[in-house]
N, C-alpha and C positions, 0 to 999 in steps of 0.2 A: 392432485389439485390442478385445476385448469389455469392456464395463463390468461392475462388480460385480453390478448388478441383472440384466444379461443372462446372466452366468454362472449366477446363482442361478435365473433363470427357465428356463434350459436343463436344469437338473438335474431328475431324476425321484426324488423322495424316497421313502423306505420308509414304509409306514403306521406311525403312532406306536405302535400296539399291538405291532408286531414289534420296534421299537426297545426298548420296555419289557421284552420277554421277554429281551433280551440282558443285562439287569441284574437279572433275577429279579422283574420286575413283571408280574403277570397282567393281563388285560383288566379284571377286576373291581377291580383296584387303581387304575385310572385313570379320570378323568372327562374325556371327550373333548370337545375344542373343534375339531370338524371332523376331518379325516383325519390331520393332521400336527402337532397340538398337543394336549397333555393336561395335567391337573393330577393330582397324587398325592393319593389320598383320605385323609381324616382317619383312617380305620380302619387303612390301611397305615402312615401316619406314626406312629400310636400303637404299632403292632406293631414298627416299626423302632426306635423310641426306646429299647427295652430292649437293643439290641445295642451292643457297644463301637464306639468310633471307631477302627477298625483301619487306615483308609486313610492314605496319606502325602499331606500337604497341600503343594502347590507354589504359591507366590505368583509371579505375573507382574506386574512393574512396569516402569518406564521412566525414561529421562533426562528432563530438563525439556522439555516439548513445545515445538515450533516450528511455523511454517507449512509446513515441509518434510514433516511427518508422521513418526510413529514406528512405528505399526502394532502396538500392544500387543494388541488383540483378535485381530488376524490371527495373531500369534505364539502366543497362548493356544490358539486353535483348531487351528492347525497342530501344536503340541506335543501336544495331546490326540489328534489323528488319528495322529501318529507313535507315541505310546505304544501305541495300539491295533495299529498295524502291527507292533510288536515283541511282540505277543501279551500285552499287559498289560491287566488289567481296569481301565478308566479311565472317569472321568466328568469333565466340566468343570462348574464352578459359577460362572456369570457374571451380570453385572448386566443389567437391562432398560434399553433406550434410552429417553431422554426425548424428547418431541415438540419441546421447545425447540431442542436442537441439530439435530434432523432438519430443521426448517424454518428454522433459522438459518444457521450456518456450519460448525460442527464436524463434523457428520455423525452416523451411527448407531453401533451397538455390536455389529454382527453379523460383524465381520471383513471381509476383502476378497479378491478374486481367487478362488483355489481353496481358500482356508481360510476358509470362511464357515459360519454356522449358518442353517438355513432352517426355515420360510418367511421369507425376509429381509424382504419388504415388510411382512408382518403383524407380525413381531417389532418392527420399527422404528416402526410406527404404533400401532394400538390394542392389539395382541397379545391377551391374554385379559382386558384391562380392569383390571389391577391398579392402575396409576397413577391411573386415573379413580376407582377406589374410594378410594384414599388422598386424592385431592382432595375427594371428597364427604364423607369422614369429617372432614377438616380443616374444611371449610366448614360442616358441621353444627354443630361446636362453636362456630364464630363466630356462627352464627345463634342458637344457644341462649344465648350470652352476651348478645347484644343483646336477645333476647326476655326474658331474666330481668330485665334492667335496666328494660325497658319496663313489665313487669307487677309492679311493687312493689319489686324489688331487695332481696329478703329477706337476701341475703348481703352487702348494703351495698357492692357492687363500686364502686370509684372509676373512672368511665369514662376518666379521664385516665391511669390507671395500667395499663390493659390493654396487654399486650405480645404477645398472641396474634394472629398475622396470618392473613388469608385466603390462599389459594394458587390457582395455575393452572399447568397443565403446558404453558405456552407462554411465549416471550419477549415481554413486553409492558411496556416501560418506563413507559407512561402510568399503570400501576397501582401504581407503587412507593409513592406516597403519595396517599391519597384522603380524601374526607370522606363518611361514610355517614349514613343517616337524615336526609337533607335533605328538605324539603317539608312540614314541620309535625309536630305531636305524633303524628299517626296513624302515622307512619313510624318512631317510636322516638326515642331520644336521640342527637342529632348528636354525632359524635366523629371524630377523625382515625384512619384505619386504613391498613394497608399490605398489599401482596401479596408473597409469596415465590413462586418457581417451586416446583412441587409436590415435585420431587426434593430440594429443600433444606428442606422442612418437617420439623418434629419428628415428624410422623406417619410419614413415610418412614423416619426414623432408628429410631423405635420398631418399626416393621414389620420392619426388617432386623436388629434385635437381640433381638427376642422369641424365646423358646424354643418356645412353642406358643400356642394361643389363650387359655389361662388367663393366661399371662404377659403376653400382649398386652393383655388387659383391665386387669390390675393396673398396667401401665405407662401406659395411657391415663388411668386414674383419677389417677395421680400428676402429670399435666401441670399446671404452674402457669400460669394464664392472666393473672394480674395480681394486684392487691392490693385490699383493702377500704379504707374511709376511715381506718381505724386503722393501716394499714400492714402488716397480716397477709396472707400469701399466700392466694389462692383457687385451688382446683384443679378440674379437670374432674370429679373424683369428687364434689365438693360440689354440682356442677350436675347430677349424675346423668346425665352425658353419655356415660360410657364404655361402657355396655351397648349403646346404639344405634350408637355409633361402631364397636364391635367387630362388630356385626351387619352393617354395611356392608362390613367387611373379612373376613368369614368365608370367602368363597371365594378372595379374593385371597391370603390367608395360606398357601394350599397351593402348593408349588413347581410350576413349569411345566416340562414335559419336551418338548424338541425334539431336533433332530439336526443334525450337520454334513453337508456335501456328501458326505462319505465314510461316512455312516450311523453315526457315533459318537454315543452319547447325551450330551445336555447339559441341565443344569438352569439355567434363566434366571429369576431371581427377585430383585426389589428393585433399586433403582437410585439411591442417593443420590449427588449430586455430591461429588467429593473436594476441590474448591477451596472449597466452602461447608460441606458436611456430611462424613460419615466415609468415603464413597467405596467401600463394599464391598457385595457381594451379601448376601442374607439368611443369618442363622445357621441357620435351619431348612433351607434348601437345602444349605448347606455340610455340616452334620452328616448330613443324609440321604445326601449323596454319599459321605461318609466311611464310612458304614455299608454302602453298596452296592458300593463299588469299592476297589481296592487303591491306586490313584493318583487324586488329585483336583487338577485344575488350576483355579485361581481367579485373578482379577486385581483390582487396585485402581486407581482412577482417577488420571489425570494422572501426574506424576513421582513418584519414590520419596520425595521430601520431603513430599508430600501423601498420596496413597493408601496407600503402603506404611507410612508412619509411623502413620497412623490404623488401618490393619489390625493392626499389631503392638502398638500402645499402647491401642487401644480395643476392637476386635472380639475379638482373640484372648484377652486377659485376661478380658474380660466373659463370653465363651462357653466358656472353658477349652480353647481350641484351641492346638495346638503344631505350627506349620508345620515342615516338614522341609527346605525349600530355597527359594531365590528365583531368579528369572530377571529380569535387567534388559535390557530391549529398547533397543537403540541403532541409529542409522543413521549412515552416513558423512555423509549430507546434513545431518542435524540437528546433528551435532557441528561440521561446517564452519560452519553458521550461528552456533553458539555461539562459534566462533573468529573471527567478524566478517565472514564472507562473505555477501553479499546473496543473496536467493533466486534471482535470475535468473542467478547465476554458479555455481550448485551443480553444473551439468553438467560443469564443468571440473575436472580433477585439481588439487588444492591440498593437499598433505600438510602444509604449514605451518599452514594454517587448521585442518586436522583435529587436529594436535597441540595447538594452542592450545585448541580446543574440547573436547578430551578432558578438560580440567580439570573440566567439568561431570559427566561420567560418573565421574571419579575420586572426586568428593565423594559421589556416590550409593553407590559401592562401599564407601567408607570408612564411610558411615553405616550400611549394613546389617551391617557387622562389629560395630557397637555393640549390635546385637540378637543377636549370635552366630548369625547365619543364613548358612549356606554359599550362595554365589551364583555363578551362571554368567551370562555376557553373551551375549545372542542378537543377532547383527548381522543386522538385517533388510535383506537385499540388494536394491539397486536396480540397474537395467541400466546406469546411468551410473557406478557405482562402479568405480574402476580397481583392478587387482590390487595396485598399490603402496599404495593407500589401505587396502584390506582387510587386507593383511599388516601395515601399520603399526598399525592399530587392534588387531589381535590381539596384536602385540608390546607395545603400551602396556598392554593388559589384563594380559598376563603379568607385566609389571613390578609390577603391583599385586597379584599373587598370584591373579588370576582367569583362568579359562579363557574364551575367546571363540570362539563357534561361528558360522559363517556359515549363515544360514537363508534358504531360498528358498520358504517356504510359500505366499506370494502366487501364485507361478508354478506350484509343483509340489505344493501341498497337503501332506499328511502326509509324503510321501516327502522333501520338501525340509526337513523338520525332524527327520529321524531321528537325525542326529548330536547335535542338541540334546537329544533324548529320552534318548539313551545317557548324555550328560553329567549330566542330571537324575537318572537312575537311580543313577549312581555317587555323586552327592551325598547321596542319600537312604538310602544303605546303613547309615549310622551313626545311632544314636538322636538325636532332636532335642535340642539344648542351647539352644534359643531362650529369650530372656528379654526383657521389655519394657524400655524406656529408663529409666523412672522408676517410683518407688513411688507408689501412689495416696494414701498418707497425707501426702505433701508438701503444703504450702499451694498453692492454685491459682496464685498469682503465681509461685512457684518452678517449678511444672510448666511454665507458659508460657515462662519464661526458659530452662528446660532444653531445650525443643524448639527455641527460637529460636537458642540458642547452639550446641547440639550438632548440630542437623540443618540449620538455615538459615545457620549460621556468622555470626550477628549478633554485634556487639560488645556491644550492650545492647538493652533493650526499653524503649520510652517508653510509659507508660500515661496515658491521659487521666484527668482528675479523675473523670469520670463512670464510666469503667471501674473505677477503684480503689474508688470508693464502692460500686458494684454487687458487686464481688468480696467486699468486707467484709460486705455484706448477705447474700450467698450463704453465706458461712462461718457467719455468725450464725444462719442458718436450717438449718444441718445439712448443707450441700452442699460441704463442704471436701474430702471424701475421694472425689471423682469424677474421672475423667480429663478432659482438656481437648481440644477440637477446634478447631484454629486455621483460620479462614477467611481465605485470602490468595490473591493472584494465582497462577495456575498457570504463568505465563510466565517466572518466575524463581525460583531457590532463595530469593532474598530476598523482601521484601514490595513491591519496586519492579519493575514489569513490564518496565521498560526495561533492567534490569541482566541481561544474558545471561552465559553462561559460568559462572564460579565466583566471584561477588562475595564479598568478605571485609570485615569491619569495619564493616558497615552497621548501621543502627538499625531494628528492627522496631517499628512504631507500632501500638499496640492502642487503637483509638478507642472501642470499645464491647464489651460482653460480654452474652451471653444465657444464661439458665438453661434447659436442656432436661432437666427433672427426670424426665420419663417415659422418655426415652432413656437418661438416666443420665450426662450429661456437661455441661460448660460450654463454650459456643462463644465464642471470642475473635475479634472482627472486626478485621482489620488493614488498614491502608492504605485504599484506596478500593474494596475488594471490595463487590460488590452481591449481594443475595440474590434479586433479580429481574433477570435479564439483559435486554438489549435486542437487537433485530434489527440486523444489519449493513445497510449501504447497499444491497447486492444480496443479499437473503436467498435461501436455497436454495428456499424456497417458490415463488419466481417461476418456477422451471424444472420443478416437479413437476406431472404431469398424469396423467389416467387416460382410457383409450379406451372405446369402446362395449361392449367385452367385459370391462371391469373390470381391464384390464392397466395397471399403473402404470409410468410412465417418469419419468426425471429424479431418482430417489431414489438417488444415488451411482452 
């Protein structure tokens, strides 16, 4: 059996200029990054911005992830190819992979098998440099903060109050807490600092929620970096940092055009983590796709309790988007793990474990109903799945009022997702009646409690004294009417990674909160969630290599 990277390397892609023509983009509308990648020019983006958002937006989400794998990106890409096979004008709008998971344990974000986007290695590694630009803009602001303090500190910044972190797009636990400016006065004022992974930085969130470069600059200026000695907030705009930061992001802000193995066009742009940040690709790419295509397939990270909730409560209301339907990806394997079966026993038929584990999918289905979003289940088929298990899973979904379609996109590409595509088309025939879970004018504490109780099924929320104090401060400074972005484990619907399946009656602990004023939301940190991941004992980086011809191996 060929690996994902071997399948990708055996594919002969179309020149990206030809892919662009299929969606009405001329060569002059594209800025080429080699033969198979391109960005859409500012001129074309401005031209498109006057067009209505006529496309139907389809969200792909999933059950709570397990080590057995779910295949959300594979299904997203397979569905996109299937819609094209049914003669629909379609685009996918997906996230960019982070180097952290690529060299760590989770993997990339280009799909798998015969449902992939290419060039796979380049997309999973440096791509067009967008995340590097985000890292540089973030760290430029950090440098300007320390430089301002060193040279007179006109804004009277209190070094102990700075909560702007540096970032790096790699998993490096040693950088979680550091001391900067050691070595004497020439190096500045010593203080404690921290690193986040770049995809969890506020710059990434701003990048993905900005409407255009002017909106980007305004959001960058609104970033709150800390306080002065009188307790007032200090912004990046007061440091005159936003112009230079935007200059570093001027090329990155343009969406990237690539293709699937079946030559279907895909926009890949932005990549915030959904367990820490809001988990959705850029608004610019999504809106561009909705102006170029009749159907747009997008996805949100991790399970529906994380990515889908943030897509529906943060991205869509902020950007004025109205999704038409959702797809929840599930596997027999993952649900059996949620039912208590160990990973090494997943190859054996066990309908009892599947029925127990279905409770996890059931909660996600019920949750999406709260947004009034019609939903279909995509059963990502594995070779060890028995006919009895597949039939049972379909029947369990039917009892919940949801259609479940067996999908073999990994093995058969778009052909293996045609029945899913037909189901999606049926769901999108009626006008969208989607609505968010909560109103923005609720107090931040109430918004956090609403998500915890309605989506995570928590009995209560326990706030630390520090979190409560900061929330009161945010409200006093005019930030009460913004959405909340809860950072929690991706491995459970609850805040406890050890609780699989459908835990009920638990307590969500909010230990700290952060203000992302430029992005326009408050981040609530729950449990022991970390904003800078670490590498596993055997990181993927140890098996990745490149030969004398530049051919990469070991990357999935």
